[in-house]
C-alpha positions in Angstrom: -44.2 8.6 109.4 -47.3 8.6 111.8 -47.5 9.1 115.3 -49.0 5.8 117.4 -52.0 6.2 119.6 -50.4 4.1 122.2 -46.7 3.7 123.1 -45.3 0.7 122.1 -42.6 0.9 124.4 -45.2 0.8 127.5 -45.5 -2.7 126.2 -42.1 -4.4 126.5 -41.8 -7.0 129.1 -39.1 -7.0 131.7 -38.4 -10.2 131.8 -37.5 -12.7 128.9 -36.5 -11.8 125.1 -38.7 -11.3 122.5 -37.5 -10.9 118.8 -39.2 -10.8 115.3 -38.3 -11.3 111.9 -40.4 -8.7 109.6 -40.3 -8.0 106.2 -41.9 -8.6 102.5 -42.7 -12.0 101.2 -39.8 -13.6 99.7 -37.2 -11.6 102.2 -35.8 -14.7 103.7 -37.6 -14.5 107.1 -38.5 -18.3 107.3 -35.2 -19.0 106.2 -33.6 -16.9 109.2 -36.1 -18.3 111.5 -34.7 -21.7 111.1 -31.3 -20.6 111.5 -32.3 -19.5 114.7 -33.8 -22.1 116.3 -30.8 -24.1 115.6 -28.6 -21.4 117.1 -30.8 -20.9 120.0 -31.2 -24.9 120.5 -29.0 -24.9 123.4 -29.8 -21.9 125.1 -30.2 -22.8 128.7 -33.4 -20.8 129.3 -35.1 -22.0 126.3 -36.7 -20.8 123.4 -40.2 -20.2 121.8 -40.8 -20.2 118.1 -43.6 -19.2 116.4 -45.1 -18.0 112.8 -48.2 -16.0 112.1 -50.7 -16.3 112.0 -50.8 -19.7 114.0 -54.3 -20.5 112.5 -52.4 -21.7 109.5 -55.0 -23.8 107.7 -57.3 -20.8 107.6 -54.7 -18.6 106.3 -53.9 -21.3 103.6 -57.2 -21.3 103.0 -57.5 -17.5 102.0 -53.9 -18.1 100.4 -55.3 -20.3 97.9 -58.6 -18.2 97.2 -56.3 -15.2 96.7 -54.5 -17.1 94.0 -57.8 -16.9 92.3 -58.4 -13.7 92.9 -60.2 -13.0 96.0 -59.9 -11.9 99.4 -61.7 -11.4 103.0 -63.1 -8.1 103.8 -60.3 -5.7 105.2 -61.8 -5.4 108.7 -62.8 -9.2 108.5 -58.6 -10.1 107.5 -57.4 -7.5 110.0 -59.7 -9.2 113.1 -58.6 -12.5 111.9 -55.0 -11.7 112.4 -55.2 -9.7 115.7 -57.9 -12.4 117.3 -55.2 -15.4 116.3 -52.3 -12.9 117.5 -54.1 -12.5 121.0 -54.9 -15.9 121.2 -51.5 -17.4 121.1 -50.1 -14.7 123.2 -52.3 -15.3 125.9 -51.8 -19.4 125.8 -48.4 -19.6 124.6 -46.2 -16.6 124.3 -46.6 -14.7 127.3 -46.4 -17.7 129.5 -43.1 -18.6 127.6 -41.6 -14.7 128.1 -42.6 -15.0 131.8 -40.2 -17.6 132.2 -37.3 -15.9 131.0 -37.4 -17.7 127.7 -36.0 -16.5 124.4 -39.3 -16.1 121.7 -38.3 -15.9 118.1 -41.6 -14.7 116.1 -41.9 -14.8 112.0 -44.0 -11.9 111.5 -46.0 -10.1 114.5 -47.9 -6.7 114.6 -45.5 -5.0 112.1 -46.6 -7.3 109.1 -50.6 -6.9 110.4 -49.8 -3.0 110.4 -48.3 -3.0 106.8 -50.5 -5.9 105.0 -53.6 -4.6 106.1 -52.5 -0.6 106.1 -52.4 -1.9 102.5 -56.0 -2.2 102.2 -56.6 1.0 103.1 -57.0 0.6 107.1 -54.9 3.6 108.5 -51.7 2.2 110.4 -51.6 4.3 113.2 -55.2 2.4 113.8 -53.9 -1.2 113.4 -51.2 -0.5 115.7 -53.1 1.3 118.5 -55.9 -1.9 118.3 -53.0 -4.7 118.6 -51.4 -2.4 121.8 -54.7 -1.7 123.5 -54.9 -5.7 124.0 -52.0 -5.7 126.3 -50.1 -7.6 123.4 -46.3 -7.2 124.4 -44.2 -5.4 122.1 -40.8 -6.6 121.1 -37.5 -6.3 122.3 -35.9 -6.3 119.1 -37.8 -6.2 115.3 -35.4 -7.2 112.5 -36.7 -6.2 109.3 -35.2 -7.9 106.0 -35.1 -5.3 104.0 -35.6 -6.1 100.1 -36.7 -4.1 96.9 -40.2 -5.3 95.5 -38.6 -6.3 92.3 -36.5 -8.4 93.9 -38.7 -10.1 96.3 -40.9 -10.3 93.3 -38.2 -12.4 91.4 -37.6 -14.8 94.1 -41.4 -15.6 94.9 -41.6 -16.1 91.0 -38.6 -18.4 91.4 -40.2 -20.4 94.3 -43.8 -20.7 93.0 -42.8 -21.9 89.6 -46.0 -22.3 87.4 -48.0 -21.8 90.4 -49.6 -18.1 90.5 -48.7 -15.8 93.1 -51.5 -14.8 95.7 -53.0 -11.2 96.1 -50.6 -10.9 99.1 -47.6 -11.7 97.1 -48.9 -8.9 93.7 -47.0 -6.4 93.1 -49.2 -3.6 93.7 -49.7 -4.8 97.0 -46.1 -5.2 98.1 -45.2 -1.8 96.8 -48.2 -0.7 99.6 -46.8 -2.9 101.9 -43.1 -1.9 101.5 -44.5 2.0 101.8 -45.9 1.3 105.0 -42.9 -0.9 106.4 -40.3 2.0 105.1 -42.2 4.5 107.3 -42.0 1.9 110.7 -38.1 2.9 111.5 -39.0 5.0 114.5 -40.9 2.4 116.4 -38.8 1.2 119.6 -36.3 -1.9 118.9 -37.1 -2.0 115.0 -33.4 -2.5 113.3 -33.1 -3.2 109.2 -30.9 -5.4 107.9 -30.1 -5.9 104.1 -31.6 -8.9 102.7 -29.7 -9.2 99.6 -26.7 -11.3 101.1 -26.2 -14.9 101.6 -28.5 -16.4 104.5 -25.2 -17.0 106.6 -24.0 -13.4 106.6 -27.9 -12.2 107.1 -27.6 -14.7 110.2 -24.4 -13.3 112.1 -26.0 -9.7 111.6 -29.0 -11.1 113.2 -27.2 -12.8 115.8 -24.7 -9.6 116.8 -28.2 -7.3 116.6 -29.7 -9.9 119.2 -26.2 -10.2 121.7 -26.4 -6.4 121.9 -30.0 -6.3 122.9 -30.1 -9.1 124.9 -26.9 -7.4 126.9 -28.4 -4.2 126.9 -31.8 -5.6 128.5 -30.1 -8.1 131.1 -27.9 -4.5 132.4 -31.4 -3.1 133.2 -33.2 -5.9 134.2 -29.9 -6.4 137.0 -29.5 -2.7 137.8 -31.7 -3.0 141.0 -31.3 -7.2 141.5 -29.0 -9.3 143.2 -26.2 -11.1 140.3 -26.8 -14.2 139.5 -24.9 -16.7 141.2 -23.4 -18.1 138.1 -23.1 -15.0 135.7 -21.8 -17.7 132.7 -25.6 -18.8 132.7 -27.2 -15.5 131.7 -28.4 -15.0 128.5 -25.7 -12.5 127.1 -22.9 -15.2 128.1 -24.7 -17.5 125.5 -24.9 -14.7 122.6 -21.3 -13.9 123.5 -19.6 -17.0 123.2 -21.4 -17.8 119.8 -20.4 -14.8 118.5 -16.7 -15.4 119.8 -17.2 -18.5 118.1 -17.6 -17.3 114.8 -15.3 -15.0 114.9 -12.4 -17.2 115.6 -13.9 -19.6 112.8 -14.0 -16.4 110.5 -10.4 -15.6 111.7 -9.6 -19.1 110.9 -10.6 -18.7 107.6 -9.1 -15.8 106.9 -5.7 -16.9 108.2 -6.1 -20.2 105.8 -6.8 -17.8 102.5 -4.0 -15.6 103.6 -1.4 -18.6 104.0 -2.7 -20.3 100.9 -2.1 -17.6 98.7 1.7 -17.9 98.9 
């Protein structure tokens, strides 16, 4: 564990809600990102979804080069990710959060700390570099926890005959996992096992988000007037979604119970 030079808690915005999915390549982040996009489609406040890096063309070019065994210099790579993040935050993410929207990211600062930290740059330095730019810290960071061996199996099955990039090699993922496992002390970081079905993982993420939204909402309205229609608060949306899933799960279980006779 390292000690951050800047306290991430000072970078959590008061309004909006910011959730980030993190984890090794192959852990299922993209799948969960898509499931959340569907589940949050009717959220009254609206939602903003993004994947890092947002400059996909440049990164995909790097990935192709990585498959051939080359990769940018560590500092150049770090600068690319931080500058890409800052552009997106200023132009899109901050306005969305200040408007009270729900933002969901596929990778953010934690990935930066892990993947560029695996190149030998001190993780505390990477974290401080991001926070000094006043980039918002997520309210909830869900780490999809998966062992390196299983991540590699998934990646190899997905790639088929195509070679893995340098980012996806066992040596690199092992270093990334070591750093990732040391970050649980950061505010809002919760670990979720990625060894289950996508629907089971999605339910756990939803429940974690519901808990975090309710907690933030309670603090927000502590010294403010309550909304005229409490049912429009984000916590009500999550609670209703959770109750609906519980009913559906109960109906399925009752069906299994009665059909067993």
